FIGU-52857 format. One record per residue: residue number from 1; x, y, z of N, C-alpha, C, O in turn; residue in three letters; chain. Coordinates in steps of 0.02 Angstrom, whole numbers. Example, Ala and Ser with C-alpha at 12.3 -4.5 7.8 and 13.67 -1.06 7.14 Angstrom:
! residues 2
<1, <660, -284, 390>, <615, -225, 390>, <660, -165, 390>, <712, -166, 423>, 'ALA', 'A'>;
<2, <642, -112, 354>, <684, -53, 357>, <645, 2, 394>, <670, 57, 402>, 'SER', 'A'>;
This chain:
! residues 179
<1, <2207, -5072, -327>, <2155, -5087, -380>, <2091, -5097, -351>, <2046, -5077, -387>, 'TYR', 'A'>;
<2, <2072, -5125, -288>, <2004, -5130, -266>, <1987, -5066, -250>, <1928, -5051, -261>, 'LEU', 'A'>;
<3, <2025, -5022, -224>, <2004, -4955, -199>, <1981, -4910, -270>, <1934, -4870, -265>, 'THR', 'A'>;
<4, <2008, -4918, -319>, <1995, -4886, -385>, <1922, -4918, -405>, <1877, -4881, -426>, 'ILE', 'A'>;
<5, <1914, -4984, -399>, <1849, -5010, -423>, <1789, -4992, -373>, <1731, -4988, -394>, 'ARG', 'A'>;
<6, <1804, -4981, -310>, <1752, -4955, -265>, <1739, -4884, -285>, <1680, -4867, -289>, 'ILE', 'A'>;
<7, <1779, -4844, -297>, <1769, -4782, -313>, <1732, -4773, -379>, <1687, -4730, -382>, 'ILE', 'A'>;
<8, <1746, -4807, -428>, <1708, -4809, -482>, <1640, -4831, -472>, <1592, -4798, -493>, 'LYS', 'A'>;
<9, <1634, -4889, -440>, <1562, -4909, -422>, <1521, -4852, -386>, <1464, -4838, -405>, 'PHE', 'A'>;
<10, <1550, -4822, -335>, <1513, -4767, -307>, <1494, -4714, -354>, <1438, -4690, -354>, 'LEU', 'A'>;
<11, <1542, -4696, -395>, <1524, -4644, -451>, <1463, -4664, -489>, <1418, -4624, -501>, 'GLY', 'A'>;
<12, <1462, -4731, -509>, <1404, -4754, -549>, <1346, -4751, -506>, <1294, -4732, -532>, 'TRP', 'A'>;
<13, <1346, -4767, -440>, <1291, -4758, -406>, <1256, -4692, -400>, <1195, -4682, -401>, 'LEU', 'A'>;
<14, <1306, -4648, -393>, <1282, -4572, -398>, <1254, -4553, -461>, <1214, -4507, -461>, 'GLY', 'A'>;
<15, <1272, -4585, -523>, <1250, -4564, -581>, <1181, -4592, -591>, <1144, -4571, -635>, 'ASP', 'A'>;
<16, <1163, -4641, -549>, <1091, -4666, -556>, <1043, -4629, -509>, <984, -4646, -506>, 'MET', 'A'>;
<17, <1067, -4579, -471>, <1024, -4539, -426>, <969, -4506, -466>, <911, -4515, -446>, 'GLY', 'A'>;
<18, <980, -4466, -524>, <932, -4431, -557>, <877, -4477, -582>, <818, -4459, -583>, 'PRO', 'A'>;
<19, <897, -4538, -602>, <846, -4587, -633>, <792, -4604, -578>, <731, -4601, -584>, 'GLY', 'A'>;
<20, <829, -4622, -521>, <786, -4631, -464>, <737, -4570, -448>, <677, -4581, -435>, 'VAL', 'A'>;
<21, <760, -4511, -448>, <720, -4455, -438>, <674, -4444, -488>, <622, -4415, -472>, 'PHE', 'A'>;
<22, <683, -4461, -554>, <629, -4455, -608>, <581, -4503, -585>, <524, -4482, -581>, 'PHE', 'A'>;
<23, <593, -4562, -569>, <550, -4611, -550>, <501, -4590, -492>, <439, -4594, -497>, 'LEU', 'A'>;
<24, <536, -4566, -435>, <503, -4547, -384>, <453, -4486, -391>, <400, -4484, -361>, 'LEU', 'A'>;
<25, <477, -4434, -436>, <442, -4382, -458>, <369, -4409, -494>, <313, -4388, -481>, 'SER', 'A'>;
<26, <385, -4458, -539>, <327, -4476, -578>, <273, -4518, -528>, <212, -4515, -536>, 'GLY', 'A'>;
<27, <302, -4551, -482>, <265, -4590, -425>, <227, -4544, -385>, <166, -4552, -379>, 'LEU', 'A'>;
<28, <261, -4491, -354>, <222, -4443, -306>, <175, -4394, -343>, <122, -4376, -318>, 'THR', 'A'>;
<29, <196, -4372, -407>, <144, -4328, -433>, <88, -4359, -449>, <35, -4329, -442>, 'LEU', 'A'>;
<30, <88, -4428, -474>, <26, -4465, -494>, <-17, -4477, -431>, <-78, -4467, -430>, 'THR', 'A'>;
<31, <17, -4499, -378>, <-19, -4514, -313>, <-55, -4453, -287>, <-108, -4456, -257>, 'MET', 'A'>;
<32, <-22, -4397, -299>, <-51, -4327, -284>, <-112, -4311, -327>, <-165, -4288, -306>, 'SER', 'A'>;
<33, <-96, -4326, -390>, <-151, -4301, -444>, <-206, -4358, -439>, <-263, -4338, -455>, 'ALA', 'A'>;
<34, <-201, -4412, -423>, <-265, -4459, -413>, <-308, -4445, -360>, <-366, -4464, -361>, 'LEU', 'A'>;
<35, <-281, -4408, -308>, <-315, -4399, -243>, <-370, -4331, -257>, <-419, -4318, -221>, 'SER', 'A'>;
<36, <-352, -4298, -308>, <-401, -4241, -326>, <-395, -4227, -401>, <-344, -4244, -431>, 'LYS', 'A'>;
<37, <-450, -4194, -434>, <-446, -4185, -503>, <-384, -4139, -527>, <-366, -4087, -499>, 'PRO', 'A'>;
<38, <-357, -4166, -581>, <-303, -4125, -605>, <-317, -4085, -663>, <-340, -4110, -714>, 'LEU', 'A'>;
<39, <-303, -4019, -658>, <-315, -3968, -701>, <-243, -3940, -720>, <-211, -3909, -677>, 'LYS', 'A'>;
<40, <-218, -3951, -782>, <-158, -3930, -807>, <-133, -3860, -774>, <-80, -3858, -743>, 'PRO', 'A'>;
<41, <-172, -3806, -783>, <-157, -3733, -764>, <-146, -3738, -684>, <-97, -3710, -659>, 'ILE', 'A'>;
<42, <-186, -3771, -648>, <-178, -3774, -578>, <-110, -3810, -560>, <-73, -3787, -516>, 'ASP', 'A'>;
<43, <-96, -3865, -593>, <-38, -3906, -586>, <26, -3866, -600>, <74, -3872, -563>, 'PHE', 'A'>;
<44, <29, -3821, -657>, <79, -3786, -669>, <93, -3732, -621>, <150, -3722, -602>, 'TYR', 'A'>;
<45, <45, -3698, -602>, <44, -3648, -555>, <78, -3675, -489>, <125, -3641, -468>, 'ARG', 'A'>;
<46, <63, -3728, -457>, <77, -3759, -402>, <156, -3772, -409>, <198, -3753, -368>, 'LYS', 'A'>;
<47, <170, -3808, -467>, <241, -3823, -472>, <287, -3765, -478>, <344, -3768, -456>, 'ARG', 'A'>;
<48, <263, -3713, -507>, <306, -3649, -518>, <315, -3614, -445>, <367, -3585, -428>, 'LEU', 'A'>;
<49, <260, -3621, -406>, <271, -3589, -330>, <311, -3635, -290>, <343, -3610, -243>, 'LEU', 'A'>;
<50, <313, -3697, -300>, <350, -3740, -265>, <430, -3739, -276>, <473, -3737, -231>, 'ARG', 'A'>;
<51, <441, -3742, -347>, <513, -3747, -375>, <545, -3683, -384>, <602, -3676, -361>, 'ILE', 'A'>;
<52, <517, -3636, -414>, <554, -3579, -434>, <580, -3534, -376>, <640, -3523, -374>, 'TYR', 'A'>;
<53, <542, -3510, -333>, <565, -3470, -274>, <634, -3492, -239>, <679, -3454, -224>, 'PRO', 'A'>;
<54, <634, -3558, -231>, <693, -3586, -198>, <752, -3590, -249>, <809, -3577, -228>, 'LEU', 'A'>;
<55, <743, -3605, -311>, <780, -3608, -364>, <812, -3544, -376>, <873, -3539, -386>, 'TYR', 'A'>;
<56, <771, -3493, -374>, <794, -3420, -387>, <843, -3396, -327>, <898, -3369, -335>, 'ILE', 'A'>;
<57, <814, -3409, -269>, <854, -3386, -210>, <925, -3416, -215>, <975, -3381, -210>, 'VAL', 'A'>;
<58, <925, -3490, -226>, <993, -3531, -226>, <1033, -3493, -283>, <1089, -3469, -270>, 'ILE', 'A'>;
<59, <1007, -3488, -337>, <1044, -3456, -394>, <1075, -3390, -380>, <1132, -3377, -399>, 'HIS', 'A'>;
<60, <1034, -3342, -344>, <1061, -3277, -337>, <1122, -3291, -282>, <1176, -3264, -294>, 'LEU', 'A'>;
<61, <1116, -3327, -231>, <1170, -3346, -182>, <1230, -3360, -214>, <1280, -3325, -202>, 'ILE', 'A'>;
<62, <1231, -3416, -263>, <1278, -3444, -294>, <1309, -3386, -342>, <1369, -3382, -351>, 'ILE', 'A'>;
<63, <1266, -3344, -371>, <1297, -3291, -412>, <1338, -3243, -373>, <1396, -3231, -388>, 'LEU', 'A'>;
<64, <1309, -3218, -323>, <1347, -3172, -270>, <1411, -3204, -252>, <1464, -3174, -262>, 'VAL', 'A'>;
<65, <1409, -3264, -224>, <1470, -3293, -202>, <1520, -3308, -252>, <1580, -3302, -236>, 'VAL', 'A'>;
<66, <1503, -3328, -314>, <1541, -3338, -378>, <1580, -3268, -397>, <1640, -3264, -409>, 'ALA', 'A'>;
<67, <1539, -3221, -397>, <1565, -3157, -414>, <1608, -3131, -357>, <1664, -3110, -374>, 'ASN', 'A'>;
<68, <1594, -3127, -298>, <1625, -3094, -241>, <1683, -3135, -217>, <1738, -3108, -209>, 'ALA', 'A'>;
<69, <1673, -3195, -206>, <1725, -3242, -180>, <1775, -3265, -233>, <1836, -3257, -231>, 'TRP', 'A'>;
<70, <1740, -3295, -282>, <1781, -3331, -332>, <1809, -3292, -391>, <1854, -3312, -428>, 'PHE', 'A'>;
<71, <1779, -3233, -395>, <1787, -3185, -444>, <1779, -3209, -510>, <1823, -3196, -552>, 'LYS', 'A'>;
<72, <1721, -3248, -530>, <1701, -3270, -589>, <1668, -3210, -631>, <1635, -3165, -605>, 'TRP', 'A'>;
<73, <1680, -3216, -692>, <1659, -3163, -738>, <1582, -3179, -762>, <1567, -3187, -821>, 'ASP', 'A'>;
<74, <1536, -3184, -707>, <1470, -3201, -726>, <1421, -3134, -712>, <1414, -3112, -655>, 'ILE', 'A'>;
<75, <1393, -3108, -765>, <1347, -3053, -760>, <1285, -3075, -742>, <1266, -3130, -763>, 'HIS', 'A'>;
<76, <1242, -3037, -701>, <1181, -3050, -679>, <1126, -3045, -739>, <1079, -3085, -747>, 'PHE', 'A'>;
<77, <1138, -2996, -775>, <1091, -2985, -826>, <1115, -3003, -896>, <1094, -2971, -945>, 'PHE', 'A'>;
<78, <1155, -3050, -901>, <1175, -3086, -966>, <1122, -3137, -989>, <1093, -3171, -946>, 'SER', 'A'>;
<79, <1110, -3144, -1049>, <1072, -3192, -1078>, <1074, -3260, -1044>, <1023, -3287, -1023>, 'VAL', 'A'>;
<80, <1135, -3288, -1040>, <1140, -3355, -1013>, <1123, -3359, -940>, <1099, -3410, -915>, 'PRO', 'A'>;
<81, <1135, -3300, -905>, <1117, -3301, -831>, <1042, -3294, -824>, <1017, -3320, -774>, 'THR', 'A'>;
<82, <1004, -3264, -863>, <932, -3248, -863>, <900, -3315, -887>, <850, -3334, -857>, 'LEU', 'A'>;
<83, <925, -3350, -937>, <894, -3406, -961>, <912, -3465, -910>, <877, -3515, -910>, 'LEU', 'A'>;
<84, <969, -3459, -865>, <979, -3508, -814>, <928, -3500, -757>, <900, -3545, -727>, 'SER', 'A'>;
<85, <923, -3437, -750>, <879, -3417, -690>, <796, -3447, -701>, <760, -3463, -654>, 'LEU', 'A'>;
<86, <779, -3451, -770>, <716, -3471, -787>, <716, -3553, -788>, <666, -3586, -799>, 'LEU', 'A'>;
<87, <775, -3577, -774>, <783, -3650, -784>, <789, -3681, -854>, <782, -3741, -864>, 'GLY', 'A'>;
<88, <802, -3640, -897>, <809, -3654, -968>, <880, -3672, -991>, <921, -3628, -1001>, 'LEU', 'A'>;
<89, <893, -3733, -998>, <968, -3758, -1003>, <962, -3808, -1064>, <975, -3868, -1060>, 'ARG', 'A'>;
<90, <938, -3773, -1125>, <932, -3803, -1175>, <985, -3813, -1236>, <972, -3839, -1291>, 'PHE', 'A'>;
<91, <1041, -3790, -1215>, <1105, -3784, -1270>, <1151, -3821, -1231>, <1139, -3836, -1173>, 'THR', 'A'>;
<92, <1209, -3837, -1265>, <1258, -3864, -1236>, <1303, -3811, -1190>, <1339, -3831, -1145>, 'GLY', 'A'>;
<93, <1297, -3749, -1205>, <1335, -3695, -1163>, <1295, -3684, -1100>, <1322, -3669, -1046>, 'THR', 'A'>;
<94, <1228, -3692, -1108>, <1181, -3682, -1044>, <1182, -3739, -999>, <1177, -3732, -938>, 'LEU', 'A'>;
<95, <1190, -3797, -1029>, <1169, -3866, -995>, <1206, -3858, -926>, <1172, -3855, -875>, 'PHE', 'A'>;
<96, <1263, -3855, -923>, <1310, -3850, -855>, <1319, -3778, -834>, <1358, -3768, -788>, 'PHE', 'A'>;
<97, <1293, -3732, -857>, <1301, -3664, -842>, <1297, -3645, -766>, <1246, -3659, -735>, 'TYR', 'A'>;
<98, <1349, -3613, -734>, <1362, -3594, -669>, <1369, -3654, -628>, <1421, -3666, -597>, 'ILE', 'A'>;
<99, <1309, -3697, -628>, <1319, -3763, -576>, <1302, -3818, -616>, <1244, -3823, -635>, 'ASN', 'A'>;
<100, <1350, -3866, -634>, <1342, -3917, -671>, <1269, -3965, -649>, <1231, -3986, -693>, 'PRO', 'A'>;
<101, <1259, -3974, -587>, <1202, -4015, -570>, <1137, -3983, -575>, <1087, -4012, -555>, 'SER', 'A'>;
<102, <1134, -3921, -602>, <1075, -3896, -623>, <1046, -3916, -685>, <991, -3893, -703>, 'TRP', 'A'>;
<103, <1079, -3956, -719>, <1057, -3985, -787>, <988, -4015, -773>, <942, -4013, -814>, 'TRP', 'A'>;
<104, <984, -4043, -715>, <918, -4075, -694>, <857, -4042, -692>, <804, -4070, -707>, 'PHE', 'A'>;
<105, <863, -3977, -673>, <802, -3931, -674>, <775, -3927, -743>, <715, -3935, -750>, 'ILE', 'A'>;
<106, <811, -3917, -792>, <786, -3922, -864>, <758, -3978, -882>, <707, -3973, -917>, 'TRP', 'A'>;
<107, <781, -4042, -863>, <747, -4111, -883>, <679, -4108, -845>, <626, -4123, -873>, 'ALA', 'A'>;
<108, <682, -4090, -782>, <624, -4100, -740>, <574, -4054, -768>, <518, -4078, -776>, 'ILE', 'A'>;
<109, <583, -3993, -782>, <537, -3947, -812>, <504, -3977, -869>, <443, -3975, -874>, 'ILE', 'A'>;
<110, <544, -4006, -916>, <513, -4041, -969>, <462, -4096, -946>, <408, -4100, -975>, 'GLN', 'A'>;
<111, <478, -4134, -899>, <441, -4191, -881>, <372, -4149, -846>, <315, -4160, -867>, 'MET', 'A'>;
<112, <384, -4111, -805>, <317, -4073, -779>, <269, -4050, -830>, <208, -4060, -823>, 'TYR', 'A'>;
<113, <296, -4019, -885>, <262, -3992, -940>, <218, -4044, -965>, <159, -4032, -977>, 'ILE', 'A'>;
<114, <243, -4103, -973>, <206, -4157, -1006>, <171, -4202, -957>, <135, -4247, -979>, 'PHE', 'A'>;
<115, <178, -4194, -893>, <143, -4241, -842>, <70, -4247, -852>, <44, -4302, -861>, 'PHE', 'A'>;
<116, <31, -4186, -849>, <-45, -4198, -858>, <-65, -4239, -916>, <-109, -4282, -911>, 'PRO', 'A'>;
<117, <-30, -4226, -974>, <-47, -4261, -1035>, <-26, -4328, -1031>, <-57, -4372, -1062>, 'PHE', 'A'>;
<118, <28, -4342, -995>, <53, -4419, -994>, <0, -4453, -948>, <-16, -4511, -963>, 'LEU', 'A'>;
<119, <-31, -4424, -893>, <-77, -4460, -857>, <-145, -4468, -889>, <-180, -4516, -875>, 'LEU', 'A'>;
<120, <-162, -4427, -927>, <-218, -4426, -975>, <-207, -4485, -1026>, <-252, -4525, -1038>, 'ILE', 'A'>;
<121, <-149, -4489, -1055>, <-141, -4544, -1097>, <-140, -4613, -1062>, <-163, -4663, -1090>, 'LEU', 'A'>;
<122, <-115, -4616, -1004>, <-116, -4682, -963>, <-193, -4698, -947>, <-214, -4756, -951>, 'LEU', 'A'>;
<123, <-234, -4645, -929>, <-294, -4665, -920>, <-338, -4685, -971>, <-385, -4723, -959>, 'LYS', 'A'>;
<124, <-324, -4657, -1037>, <-363, -4675, -1093>, <-341, -4731, -1131>, <-382, -4767, -1159>, 'LYS', 'A'>;
<125, <-274, -4742, -1134>, <-242, -4797, -1165>, <-235, -4862, -1123>, <-233, -4916, -1151>, 'LYS', 'A'>;
<126, <-232, -4858, -1062>, <-216, -4915, -1022>, <-137, -4912, -1009>, <-98, -4874, -1038>, 'GLY', 'A'>;
<127, <-119, -4961, -961>, <-51, -4963, -933>, <-5, -4990, -989>, <48, -4961, -1000>, 'ILE', 'A'>;
<128, <-25, -5047, -1029>, <18, -5078, -1071>, <34, -5033, -1129>, <92, -5029, -1149>, 'MET', 'A'>;
<129, <-16, -4997, -1160>, <-2, -4952, -1214>, <35, -4892, -1194>, <76, -4866, -1232>, 'VAL', 'A'>;
<130, <23, -4870, -1138>, <57, -4809, -1104>, <134, -4823, -1098>, <177, -4785, -1120>, 'PHE', 'A'>;
<131, <149, -4885, -1062>, <223, -4900, -1052>, <253, -4913, -1129>, <308, -4889, -1144>, 'LEU', 'A'>;
<132, <219, -4949, -1171>, <253, -4957, -1238>, <266, -4893, -1278>, <316, -4886, -1313>, 'PHE', 'A'>;
<133, <218, -4846, -1270>, <233, -4780, -1303>, <292, -4746, -1274>, <341, -4727, -1306>, 'ILE', 'A'>;
<134, <283, -4738, -1207>, <346, -4703, -1178>, <412, -4729, -1178>, <463, -4694, -1178>, 'THR', 'A'>;
<135, <410, -4802, -1177>, <480, -4845, -1178>, <493, -4822, -1255>, <545, -4790, -1263>, 'PHE', 'A'>;
<136, <457, -4832, -1305>, <470, -4819, -1369>, <503, -4755, -1381>, <556, -4752, -1412>, 'SER', 'A'>;
<137, <473, -4702, -1357>, <494, -4632, -1360>, <571, -4626, -1327>, <618, -4595, -1354>, 'ILE', 'A'>;
<138, <573, -4657, -1272>, <643, -4658, -1244>, <697, -4692, -1281>, <754, -4670, -1286>, 'THR', 'A'>;
<139, <675, -4752, -1309>, <729, -4795, -1351>, <739, -4752, -1418>, <795, -4743, -1442>, 'ILE', 'A'>;
<140, <692, -4731, -1441>, <701, -4683, -1505>, <741, -4622, -1497>, <783, -4602, -1538>, 'LEU', 'A'>;
<141, <724, -4594, -1438>, <767, -4530, -1428>, <836, -4552, -1407>, <879, -4511, -1423>, 'SER', 'A'>;
<142, <855, -4598, -1381>, <927, -4616, -1366>, <950, -4649, -1429>, <1011, -4649, -1437>, 'ARG', 'A'>;
<143, <914, -4679, -1474>, <944, -4702, -1528>, <967, -4638, -1580>, <1019, -4640, -1613>, 'LEU', 'A'>;
<144, <929, -4592, -1582>, <937, -4533, -1617>, <999, -4499, -1599>, <1032, -4470, -1643>, 'PHE', 'A'>;
<145, <1018, -4500, -1534>, <1077, -4478, -1505>, <1140, -4524, -1524>, <1196, -4501, -1537>, 'GLY', 'A'>;
<146, <1123, -4586, -1523>, <1185, -4633, -1541>, <1201, -4630, -1616>, <1258, -4633, -1639>, 'ILE', 'A'>;
<147, <1146, -4624, -1652>, <1161, -4625, -1733>, <1183, -4555, -1751>, <1203, -4546, -1809>, 'LEU', 'A'>;
<148, <1181, -4505, -1708>, <1200, -4436, -1722>, <1149, -4403, -1771>, <1167, -4368, -1818>, 'ASP', 'A'>;
<149, <1086, -4417, -1757>, <1034, -4381, -1788>, <1007, -4325, -1751>, <951, -4302, -1764>, 'LEU', 'A'>;
<150, <1048, -4301, -1702>, <1016, -4239, -1662>, <1062, -4181, -1678>, <1111, -4188, -1715>, 'ILE', 'A'>;
<151, <1047, -4125, -1650>, <1086, -4063, -1654>, <1130, -4049, -1598>, <1169, -4002, -1602>, 'HIS', 'A'>;
<152, <1128, -4087, -1544>, <1172, -4080, -1493>, <1250, -4100, -1506>, <1263, -4154, -1532>, 'SER', 'A'>;
<153, <1291, -4066, -1492>, <1367, -4083, -1501>, <1393, -4131, -1462>, <1440, -4166, -1481>, 'ARG', 'A'>;
<154, <1364, -4136, -1405>, <1388, -4190, -1348>, <1332, -4234, -1336>, <1277, -4214, -1317>, 'ASN', 'A'>;
<155, <1350, -4308, -1350>, <1304, -4359, -1340>, <1287, -4365, -1259>, <1233, -4387, -1241>, 'LEU', 'A'>;
<156, <1334, -4343, -1215>, <1321, -4352, -1147>, <1264, -4306, -1123>, <1223, -4324, -1081>, 'TYR', 'A'>;
<157, <1264, -4244, -1153>, <1207, -4196, -1140>, <1143, -4228, -1162>, <1096, -4228, -1124>, 'PHE', 'A'>;
<158, <1139, -4257, -1224>, <1086, -4278, -1255>, <1053, -4334, -1207>, <994, -4329, -1190>, 'TRP', 'A'>;
<159, <1092, -4384, -1187>, <1076, -4443, -1151>, <1062, -4426, -1080>, <1020, -4458, -1049>, 'MET', 'A'>;
<160, <1093, -4378, -1053>, <1083, -4344, -985>, <1014, -4321, -974>, <983, -4331, -922>, 'THR', 'A'>;
<161, <985, -4284, -1036>, <915, -4251, -1021>, <911, -4184, -1047>, <869, -4145, -1025>, 'GLY', 'A'>;
<162, <955, -4166, -1094>, <948, -4099, -1126>, <880, -4101, -1166>, <846, -4050, -1173>, 'ILE', 'A'>;
<163, <864, -4156, -1189>, <792, -4176, -1214>, <768, -4232, -1173>, <792, -4288, -1179>, 'PHE', 'A'>;
<164, <718, -4217, -1129>, <691, -4264, -1081>, <667, -4324, -1116>, <666, -4375, -1082>, 'ALA', 'A'>;
<165, <650, -4330, -1167>, <636, -4395, -1205>, <678, -4452, -1193>, <655, -4509, -1191>, 'GLY', 'A'>;
<166, <740, -4437, -1184>, <789, -4487, -1171>, <788, -4514, -1095>, <821, -4562, -1076>, 'THR', 'A'>;
<167, <750, -4480, -1058>, <739, -4502, -988>, <673, -4517, -963>, <660, -4534, -905>, 'ARG', 'A'>;
<168, <620, -4509, -1027>, <551, -4514, -1016>, <527, -4574, -970>, <491, -4569, -921>, 'LEU', 'A'>;
<169, <556, -4636, -1000>, <533, -4701, -963>, <544, -4700, -890>, <506, -4732, -854>, 'PHE', 'A'>;
<170, <593, -4667, -863>, <609, -4672, -792>, <546, -4644, -756>, <516, -4671, -709>, 'GLU', 'A'>;
<171, <531, -4580, -788>, <477, -4538, -762>, <408, -4574, -769>, <366, -4575, -724>, 'PHE', 'A'>;
<172, <402, -4600, -819>, <335, -4630, -838>, <322, -4696, -803>, <265, -4715, -789>, 'THR', 'A'>;
<173, <377, -4730, -789>, <373, -4792, -744>, <350, -4778, -680>, <309, -4814, -652>, 'PHE', 'A'>;
<174, <377, -4719, -649>, <349, -4691, -585>, <273, -4680, -584>, <236, -4697, -537>, 'GLY', 'A'>;
<175, <254, -4648, -643>, <186, -4631, -651>, <144, -4692, -653>, <88, -4691, -627>, 'ILE', 'A'>;
<176, <169, -4750, -685>, <135, -4810, -689>, <134, -4841, -610>, <82, -4866, -588>, 'TYR', 'A'>;
<177, <187, -4839, -574>, <183, -4864, -511>, <141, -4824, -462>, <115, -4851, -413>, 'LEU', 'A'>;
<178, <134, -4758, -476>, <90, -4714, -435>, <11, -4730, -459>, <-36, -4720, -420>, 'GLY', 'A'>;
<179, <2, -4750, -510>, <-67, -4760, -538>, <-92, -4827, -507>, <-148, -4848, -522>, 'TYR', 'A'>;
């Protein structure tokens, strides 16, 4: 009985990992952005050059291994594969496509798209208003999922980050800490 409880506890700790990464991403992005002027286009270009080359290489390795070794029926030029290569995992069938842990890429892409504007919001409105707005967005996003007011068939996908608003406060609290 104790062994089962320990295993469950370790599983829940593993589930907290993405939240910690969202927080640390917001923290480090903000610390970096405050050291020099932030231009959204430069920010996006830098993120693309840092994230996508490695993501694409790993993707291609997994695709080759999956097809050659495991004999999965995954086609390199299918729409789901191409969307996955772009990091676009915005539907239930794409969310865990090929590698379930890659759901995180879609969530972090959404966070990065809004980061420059979130930082501007923080600077213009102040800490309390910033935290209130982003916390409210997170709570309302989650509430929409719980009340079944969303189009996702799976509440787990919604709460995990198929729409990053459900995880926004974790990211923006990191922005606040970095600020």
